[in-house]
C-alpha positions in Angstrom: 126.3 103.7 119.0 126.5 104.7 115.6 130.0 105.3 114.5 130.1 108.7 112.3 130.7 106.5 109.0 127.9 104.6 109.7 125.3 107.5 110.8 125.9 108.5 106.9 124.5 106.0 104.9 123.2 107.5 102.4 121.4 104.2 100.9 118.4 107.0 99.3 120.9 108.5 96.9 120.7 108.3 93.2 124.9 108.1 93.2 127.4 106.3 93.7 128.4 106.0 97.2 132.2 105.2 96.9 133.4 108.6 95.8 135.0 110.3 93.0 138.1 110.0 91.3 141.4 111.4 92.9 142.4 112.5 89.9 139.2 114.3 89.5 139.3 116.1 92.8 143.4 117.4 91.7 142.1 118.7 88.5 139.2 120.8 90.6 141.7 121.9 92.9 143.9 123.4 90.1 141.1 124.7 88.6 139.5 127.0 91.6 142.0 129.4 90.5 139.7 130.3 87.1 136.4 130.4 88.3 136.1 134.1 87.6 135.7 132.9 84.2 132.4 132.2 82.4 132.4 128.8 81.2 133.3 127.0 77.9 130.5 127.5 75.7 128.3 124.8 74.8 130.6 122.6 76.1 132.8 122.0 73.5 135.8 119.8 75.1 133.6 117.7 76.9 131.7 117.2 73.8 135.2 116.1 72.1 136.0 113.8 74.7 132.6 111.7 75.1 132.6 111.9 71.3 136.3 110.2 71.5 134.6 108.0 74.2 131.6 106.6 72.4 133.1 106.7 68.8 130.4 109.9 67.8 131.0 113.1 66.5 130.5 115.8 68.8 127.4 117.3 66.6 125.7 114.4 68.2 126.1 115.0 71.7 124.3 117.9 74.0 125.5 118.6 77.5 123.4 119.9 80.2 123.2 120.5 84.1 122.2 116.9 84.5 120.5 114.6 82.5 117.4 116.5 84.5 118.1 120.0 82.6 117.7 117.6 79.2 115.0 115.9 80.2 113.0 119.4 81.1 114.1 120.7 77.7 113.3 117.9 75.6 109.1 118.1 77.5 109.3 121.9 76.6 110.7 121.6 73.1 108.9 118.6 72.2 105.6 118.8 73.5 104.1 121.9 72.3 100.8 122.7 72.8 101.5 121.4 76.0 97.8 121.2 76.7 97.3 118.7 73.6 100.1 116.6 74.4 101.2 113.8 76.1 104.4 111.5 77.9 104.3 108.2 78.2 106.2 106.2 80.6 106.3 102.9 82.8 105.5 102.8 86.7 106.7 103.0 88.8 109.4 105.2 87.3 111.8 108.0 88.3 109.9 110.4 88.6 111.0 113.4 87.2 109.2 112.6 83.9 105.9 113.1 85.5 107.5 115.7 87.8 108.2 117.8 84.3 105.2 117.0 81.9 102.8 117.9 84.9 105.0 121.4 85.4 103.8 122.4 82.1 100.2 121.0 81.9 101.4 118.1 79.5 99.9 114.5 80.5 101.4 112.1 82.0 100.6 108.8 80.8 102.1 105.3 83.3 102.2 101.7 81.6 102.7 100.0 85.1 105.4 97.3 85.1 104.5 93.1 85.0 104.2 90.9 88.3 107.9 90.9 88.0 108.6 94.5 87.8 109.9 93.9 84.3 108.8 96.2 81.0 105.8 95.4 79.6 105.9 96.2 76.4 102.4 95.6 74.6 101.0 98.1 77.9 103.9 100.6 77.0 102.5 100.6 73.2 99.4 100.7 74.0 99.7 103.9 76.2 101.1 105.9 72.8 98.7 107.4 70.8 98.5 110.6 68.4 98.9 113.2 71.0 101.8 111.0 72.5 104.8 113.5 72.0 107.7 111.4 74.5 108.4 107.7 75.2 110.7 108.0 78.7 112.0 104.5 79.5 114.7 104.5 82.3 116.6 102.0 81.7 117.7 100.2 83.9 114.5 100.9 85.4 115.0 103.2 88.5 113.6 102.0 90.9 113.1 98.4 89.6 116.6 97.7 88.2 114.7 96.4 85.3 116.0 96.4 81.7 114.9 96.3 78.0 116.2 93.4 75.9 117.6 93.9 72.5 114.1 92.3 71.2 112.2 94.5 72.8 114.2 97.6 72.5 113.6 96.7 68.5 110.3 96.4 68.5 109.7 99.6 70.3 111.9 101.2 67.9 109.3 99.2 64.6 106.2 100.3 66.7 106.3 104.1 67.8 105.4 106.0 65.9 108.1 108.4 64.0 107.1 111.3 64.8 107.2 110.0 68.5 110.7 110.2 70.4 111.7 107.2 72.5 114.2 108.9 75.0 116.0 105.8 76.6 117.4 107.4 80.0 120.6 105.3 80.5 121.8 106.5 84.0 123.0 103.5 85.3 123.9 101.9 82.1 127.5 101.5 83.0 126.8 98.8 86.0 125.1 96.7 83.5 126.3 92.8 83.5 123.2 91.2 81.3 123.8 89.8 78.2 120.5 90.4 76.4 120.6 94.2 78.0 120.0 96.6 75.5 122.1 99.6 74.8 120.4 102.0 72.4 123.5 103.9 71.1 124.1 101.2 67.8 121.2 102.1 66.7 120.7 105.7 66.6 122.1 105.9 63.4 118.7 104.0 61.8 116.1 105.7 63.9 115.6 109.9 63.4 113.2 109.1 66.6 115.7 107.8 69.2 117.3 109.9 71.8 120.0 108.7 74.6 120.5 110.2 77.8 123.7 109.8 80.1 125.3 110.9 83.1 127.8 111.5 85.3 125.9 111.6 88.2 126.0 108.0 88.8 129.2 105.5 88.1 131.7 108.2 88.0 130.6 109.9 91.0 129.8 113.6 90.1 126.5 114.2 91.4 126.9 117.3 92.9 128.9 118.8 89.6 125.5 118.2 87.5 126.4 117.3 84.6 124.7 115.1 81.8 124.5 113.9 78.1 122.2 113.5 75.7 123.2 111.6 72.1 120.9 111.7 68.9 120.6 112.8 65.6 121.9 115.9 64.4 118.6 117.3 63.1 117.0 115.9 66.4 119.3 118.0 68.4 118.9 121.6 66.3 115.5 121.5 67.7 116.5 121.1 71.1 119.6 123.6 71.1 117.8 127.1 70.6 116.1 126.2 74.3 119.0 125.5 75.7 121.1 127.8 77.4 124.6 128.4 76.6 126.3 128.0 80.0 124.2 125.9 81.7 127.3 123.6 82.6 129.7 125.2 85.3 133.6 125.1 84.2 134.5 123.2 87.1 132.0 120.6 86.1 133.4 120.4 82.3 136.5 119.7 83.9 135.6 117.5 86.2 133.7 115.3 83.4 136.7 114.9 80.8 138.8 113.9 83.5 136.3 111.4 84.9 136.2 110.0 81.1 139.9 109.2 81.0 140.4 107.7 84.4 139.3 103.9 83.7 141.0 102.8 86.5 138.9 104.6 89.1 135.9 103.7 87.1 136.5 100.1 86.8 137.2 100.5 90.6 133.4 101.5 91.7 132.3 98.8 88.7 134.4 95.9 90.9 132.9 97.9 94.0 129.6 98.0 93.8 129.2 94.0 91.8 130.7 93.0 95.5 128.6 95.5 97.5 125.3 93.8 95.6 126.2 90.8 96.2 126.8 91.6 99.4 123.6 93.5 99.9 121.7 90.2 98.5 123.3 88.2 101.0 122.5 90.2 103.7 118.4 91.1 102.9 118.4 87.1 102.4 119.7 86.6 105.8 117.1 89.1 108.0 114.2 88.0 105.7 113.7 91.4 103.2 112.6 90.3 99.2 114.6 92.1 96.4 114.2 91.8 93.2 117.4 91.7 90.4 119.0 94.8 89.7 121.0 96.0 86.9 121.2 99.3 89.1 123.3 100.1 91.5 120.6 99.3 94.0 118.2 97.6 95.0 114.3 97.5 94.9 113.1 95.3 98.3 110.0 94.3 100.1 110.1 93.6 104.0 106.3 92.0 103.9 105.6 95.7 106.4 104.9 99.4 105.5 107.7 100.7 104.0 107.8 104.4 106.0 107.4 102.7 109.1 110.8 100.7 108.4 112.2 103.9 106.5 111.8 105.6 109.8 113.2 103.5 111.9 116.4 103.0 109.5 116.5 107.1 109.4 116.5 106.7 113.2 119.7 105.0 113.0 121.4 107.1 110.4 120.4 104.9 107.6 118.4 106.4 104.8 116.6 104.2 102.8 114.4 105.7 99.3 110.7 105.3 99.8 108.5 104.7 96.3 105.1 104.8 94.7 104.6 101.4 96.7 103.6 101.6 100.2 105.6 98.6 100.9 108.5 98.6 98.8 111.7 100.7 99.2 114.9 101.3 97.0 118.6 100.5 98.8 121.7 102.0 96.9 124.6 99.9 97.2 126.8 101.0 99.8 130.4 100.1 101.2 130.7 97.1 103.3 131.1 98.9 106.4 127.7 100.5 106.0 126.0 97.5 104.7 127.0 96.0 108.0 125.1 98.2 110.5 122.2 97.9 107.5 122.4 94.3 108.5 122.4 95.1 112.3 119.6 97.2 112.0 116.8 95.2 110.4 118.0 92.2 112.5 117.1 94.9 115.1 114.4 96.4 113.2 112.3 93.0 112.1 113.0 90.9 115.7 109.8 89.3 116.4 109.7 91.2 119.6 110.2 94.3 117.4 107.3 93.7 115.0 105.0 92.5 117.5 104.5 93.3 121.4 102.4 90.9 122.0 103.8 88.2 123.0 102.0 85.4 121.2 102.4 86.8 118.0 106.3 87.1 118.7 106.8 83.3 119.5 104.6 82.9 116.1 107.6 84.7 114.2 110.1 83.6 116.2 109.0 80.3 115.0 108.5 81.2 111.8 112.0 82.8 111.4 114.2 79.4 112.7 112.2 77.0 109.7 114.7 78.2 107.3 117.5 77.6 109.0 116.3 74.5 110.7 119.3 71.4 110.1 117.6 69.5 113.2 113.9 68.7 112.3 113.2 67.5 115.6 114.2 70.8 117.5 111.7 72.6 115.0 109.4 70.3 115.8 109.4 71.3 119.7 109.8 74.7 119.5 106.7 74.2 116.9 104.9 72.2 119.8 106.0 74.9 121.9 104.0 77.5 120.2 101.0 74.7 119.6 100.8 74.8 123.9 100.4 78.3 124.3 97.4 78.2 121.6 93.7 78.2 122.5 91.4 77.6 119.7 88.4 79.6 122.0 91.4 82.2 123.6 92.4 85.4 122.7 92.8 86.5 118.7 96.8 85.6 119.2 96.1 82.4 121.1 93.6 81.4 118.1 95.7 82.4 115.2 99.3 80.6 116.9 97.1 77.3 116.3 97.0 77.8 113.0 100.5 78.8 112.6 101.2 75.9 114.5 99.3 73.7 112.1 101.0 75.7 108.9 104.6 75.3 110.6 104.0 71.7 111.3 103.5 70.9 107.6 106.4 72.6 106.1 108.5 70.4 108.8 106.8 67.2 106.9 108.7 64.9 105.1 106.7 66.1 101.6 104.3 68.6 103.3 100.5 68.0 103.1 99.2 67.5 99.6 96.0 69.1 100.9 97.3 72.1 102.7 95.3 74.8 102.2 92.5 72.7 99.7 89.1 73.6 101.7 87.7 70.4 100.5 89.9 68.1 102.6 88.2 69.8 105.6 87.3 66.8 108.5 84.1 69.0 108.7 80.9 68.4 107.6 79.2 70.0 104.3 76.8 71.1 106.6 79.2 72.6 109.3 80.8 74.7 106.4 77.7 76.1 104.8 76.5 77.2 108.7 79.8 78.9 109.3 80.0 80.8 105.8 76.5 81.9 106.8 77.7 83.1 109.8 81.0 85.3 107.9 78.5 86.7 105.9 76.0 87.4 107.9 77.7 89.0 110.7 80.6 90.2 109.3 81.2 92.7 106.7 84.4 90.5 105.5 82.8 89.1 102.8 79.4 91.1 102.6 81.4 94.2 102.1 82.6 93.0 98.8 79.2 91.8 97.1 77.8 95.3 98.7 79.8 97.3 96.9 79.5 95.0 93.3 76.1 95.3 94.0 76.0 99.2 94.4 78.0 99.7 91.8 76.6 97.2 89.6 72.8 98.9 90.0 74.4 102.3 88.8 76.1 100.8 86.1 72.8 99.5 84.5 70.5 101.8 86.0 69.0 102.0 82.0 69.7 98.6 80.7 66.2 96.9 79.8 68.0 93.4 80.1 71.3 92.8 82.1 73.2 89.8 81.8 75.8 89.3 84.8 79.0 87.0 84.4 80.3 85.9 88.1 83.5 84.3 88.1 83.8 82.1 90.9 80.2 81.8 91.9 80.1 79.4 94.6 76.8 79.4 96.2 75.6 83.1 95.0 74.5 84.5 97.8 76.0 87.6 96.6 72.9 87.6 93.9 69.8 87.9 96.5 70.7 91.3 97.2 71.3 92.1 93.4 68.1 90.7 92.9 66.0 92.7 95.2 67.8 95.8 94.4 66.6 95.3 90.8 63.1 93.9 91.7 62.7 97.5 93.4 63.7 99.8 90.4 60.8 102.3 89.4 59.1 100.8 86.2 59.4 97.6 84.7 61.7 95.7 86.5 64.9 94.5 84.0 65.0 90.7 82.8 68.2 89.6 84.8 70.7 86.8 83.3 73.3 85.3 85.3 76.0 83.1 84.3 78.1 81.2 86.7 81.2 80.0 86.3 83.7 77.9 88.8 85.8 74.6 89.3 83.6 71.2 88.9 82.6 69.5 92.0 84.6 67.1 93.0 82.4 64.1 93.4 79.1 63.7 91.3 77.9 66.0 88.3 80.6 68.4 88.0 78.0 70.9 87.7 76.3 69.4 90.9 76.9 72.6 93.1 76.5 75.2 90.2 72.9 73.9 89.1 72.0 73.9 93.1 73.3 77.8 93.8 71.0 78.2 90.0 68.0 76.9 91.7 68.2 78.7 94.8 68.6 82.0 92.7 65.6 80.9 90.0 63.6 80.8 93.9 64.5 84.1 94.8 63.8 86.0 91.6 60.4 84.3 90.8 59.9 85.0 94.6 60.6 89.0 93.5 58.1 89.1 90.4 62.1 89.0 88.0 62.1 87.5 84.5 65.0 85.6 85.4 67.5 83.1 83.5 70.3 81.4 85.1 73.5 79.1 83.1 76.2 77.7 84.2 79.5 76.2 83.3 81.7 74.2 85.3 85.3 74.8 84.1 88.6 76.0 85.9 89.3 79.2 84.9 92.6 78.6 83.9 90.7 76.6 81.1 88.1 78.7 80.4 87.8 80.6 76.8 85.3 83.3 76.8 84.4 83.0 73.4 82.0 79.8 74.7 79.9 82.0 76.3 77.1 83.6 74.4 75.9 87.4 75.5 73.2 89.0 73.3 74.3 92.6 72.1 70.7 94.1 73.9 71.6 92.8 77.3 74.4 94.9 79.4 77.0 92.4 80.3 78.2 92.9 83.7 81.8 90.8 85.6 82.0 90.0 88.7 85.3 88.2 90.4 85.0 87.9 94.1 87.6 86.4 96.3 88.8 84.0 93.1 91.0 85.6 90.8 94.2 85.4 93.5 93.9 81.7 92.9 95.4 81.9 89.3 99.0 82.0 88.5 100.6 84.7 86.8 103.8 84.4 85.0 105.8 84.1 88.2 105.0 80.2 87.9 105.3 79.8 84.3 105.2 81.8 80.8 101.3 82.2 80.4 100.1 84.5 83.0 96.6 83.6 83.6 95.5 86.6 85.5 96.2 88.7 82.8 95.1 86.2 80.0 91.6 86.2 81.7 91.7 89.7 82.4 92.3 90.3 78.6 89.0 88.0 77.7 87.1 90.1 80.1 88.1 93.1 78.6 87.2 92.0 75.5 84.1 91.2 76.4 83.5 95.5 76.5 81.1 95.1 79.7 79.4 97.9 81.1 81.3 97.3 84.5 83.6 94.5 86.4 83.8 94.1 89.7 86.3 93.0 91.7 86.8 92.2 95.3 89.9 90.3 96.8 91.7 90.0 100.3 94.7 93.4 100.3 97.7 91.4 101.5 100.8 90.2 99.3 100.9 86.2 99.3 102.1 85.9 95.5 105.2 87.7 95.1 107.0 87.7 98.2 110.0 84.5 99.6 109.1 83.0 102.9 110.1 84.8 105.9 108.7 88.3 104.1 105.2 86.3 103.6 105.4 85.3 107.1 105.1 89.2 108.4 103.0 90.0 105.4 100.4 87.1 106.2 100.5 87.3 110.0 99.5 90.7 109.9 96.9 90.3 107.4 95.5 87.2 109.3 95.9 88.6 113.4 94.2 91.3 111.6 91.1 89.1 110.3 91.0 87.0 113.6 91.0 90.2 115.8 87.8 91.4 113.8 86.5 88.1 114.6 87.5 88.4 118.0 85.0 91.6 118.1 82.2 90.7 116.1 81.5 86.8 117.0 80.7 85.2 120.2 84.1 83.3 121.3 82.2 80.3 122.0 79.9 80.4 118.3 80.9 77.0 117.2 80.7 78.8 113.4 83.9 81.0 114.1 85.9 78.0 115.2 85.2 76.6 111.4 85.5 79.8 110.2 89.3 81.0 112.0 90.5 77.3 111.7 88.9 75.9 108.7 88.6 78.6 105.9 91.1 81.1 107.2 93.1 78.4 108.9 94.0 76.5 105.7 94.6 79.8 103.7 97.1 80.0 105.9 99.0 76.4 105.8 98.9 77.2 102.1 100.1 80.1 102.2 103.4 79.4 104.8 103.6 75.6 103.8 103.1 76.0 100.1 105.8 76.8 97.1 105.6 77.0 93.5 102.5 75.6 91.9 101.3 74.2 95.3 100.2 77.7 96.7 97.1 78.3 95.7 96.2 81.2 97.8 98.4 83.8 96.1 96.6 86.8 97.0 97.7 90.4 96.2 97.6 93.9 97.0 95.4 96.2 95.7 98.0 98.5 94.4 99.4 95.0 92.5 95.6 94.5 91.4 95.2 98.0 90.2 98.8 97.9 88.3 97.7 94.8 86.6 94.2 95.8 85.7 95.2 99.3 84.0 98.1 97.5 82.6 95.2 95.4 80.6 93.5 98.4 79.4 90.8 98.7 82.3 89.8 102.3 83.9 89.1 102.3 87.6 85.3 103.7 88.1 86.3 106.1 91.0 82.4 106.6 92.5 81.1 103.5 91.4 79.3 103.0 94.9 78.6 106.0 97.6 80.6 104.9 100.9 77.5 105.8 103.0 75.0 103.6 101.4 77.5 100.9 101.9 78.3 101.6 106.0 74.8 101.7 106.6 73.4 98.8 105.1 76.4 96.9 107.0 76.1 98.8 110.0 80.3 98.6 110.6 81.6 98.5 113.7 83.4 101.6 114.8 86.7 100.3 114.2 85.8 99.5 110.5 86.8 102.0 107.8 86.0 102.6 104.1 89.2 103.7 102.5 89.1 105.1 99.3 91.5 103.7 96.9 91.1 105.2 93.2 88.9 102.5 91.7 86.3 101.6 94.8 87.1 101.1 98.8 89.6 99.0 101.3 87.6 97.9 104.0 90.5 98.5 106.8 90.3 96.9 110.8 91.7 99.1 112.9 93.6 100.9 110.1 95.1 97.8 108.6 93.6 96.8 105.0 92.1 93.9 105.1 89.7 93.8 101.5 89.7 95.9 98.5 86.6 96.1 96.1 86.4 97.6 93.2 85.4 98.5 89.7 86.1 98.9 86.1 85.4 99.6 83.1 
């Protein structure tokens, strides 16, 4: 049963949950008798108090009805004409920047954050063009809590054109403790295009009074003030803000309690297996490895409000009192309990066994639990029983003294090459799990090269090259003279024998198929890891329409989570530099890259159970190839996802939304209608439980509503 105090945990609020100063409330009581009078014009006493507090002049300060009014004023005053102007910010961030721009018909250009949810300055600067009027940056950023460093701010001030205003929204600045956080005020005197926004809504606890302020050079404010109403901040708000500035003791109390509360919140989220990211605000950006909307709804039923974001999986939680947060922990424990996440007993047992592993101080007891899970598993049973076997193997590997050095490496399998080839052919021909990406990519490529006489395809991770059989048939059937087709296949060197042996076999197969179709075809290959690839080594004729494709490959590349070099970004930047007519990408739609063990366990079980359930419907239960597909292809992925950390985890899938942000960050734009959905559905003859869901750059293949694979096209 909830107490009243527990029932009002507003963790969704953009405010301070520790309350306002008692001196402020007393001053407001005294001032109520004067509510019949108009406020002091332009809030002169408050501006004087702020100026004294900051060591500035009152003429450098404008006060608004919260920062929101000032944001609106900036857009209205500086984005003229509206239809020809744009505003740049990051994504995700405070949504008001985009809302104010949209309300006036001003284009909003977001620069996605990087894998660590930090500012990507290169991407941000690329968004700035001749029509950019404002660059809004929430610093610390809401909802992620990341921040600008001094080096980043100085670069922005140096490279942003002087006619573009850089607006730093420091709403949460009082909470910051990072030594390299870049406060903007010291740079104001040297930069006429710098604007700083601050508020009394957060650390000072005056959200309902609506008081914010802007700091800038006098000449800039002179352009803004004519658009501002003289009585825009009421008298009670002005009085409250002045007293709040004076009550430094209460501010210190608030900051101390917030720091203690944030540490407590981080600890309880760790305990319940919810991923959080470092934050310089009074909130945390979190991911439980399950859809955010459902988790938020269940918390709301228990009196806990959390903020949903643009992401389907992330929530923002504001730091609350210890009582609030203890109530949150109790509810998370119940909501994320194995039997709550999965009603199926076997799937719940998988979670139960996995939940215990990080806490296992008795390896033999943990092994007994894994053995119990394995006893209920069955390689020819239900989808849940079959996937239990894969997870039992993964958990067993977790408990090994050193783990399995080859965990998840398909080429360490005890099955023979013939078994593997046969199973992969079944996977491709009898299910859409692979062929969906192939079909989408081929149709998109055929459309993008419809008028090309010469086509060159660079396939990163070509494997057996089965995708191209269908495309060659499409190109051969084109009206008129078929185009000349070249394919360059890149893949890892063979483990034994000649490094390019498997790649050459792929080329021979494609050459034979092209000859049967009467196509003018050439093939070349490069046996090299993508991390080591320099595309400057490759030659493409300027008369060729260049196509780049990657299917189920790029997730193997480490990004900046594993080191200073982000190999995913680097390969995408090389692709972009080639200026292809189209880049097609197919990847599993699941997050096994950023998440720590417990949320990754939840995420992976949802993803792989969906795959096993689809296979249960599409393939005969006793088909020998199905066991290879499940326990070798996908089973070894599960072992790697679950048992390996750091560089040893090579199955580092990302959700479609993360790939989308990564591609946009590296200069790509989506091709929304690259392949018609009717053509894909007709060609694949999809089971009724499959759905093709548009994702803005292509389609996501869903099984019973759960995303499985995303196929996209970019330019």
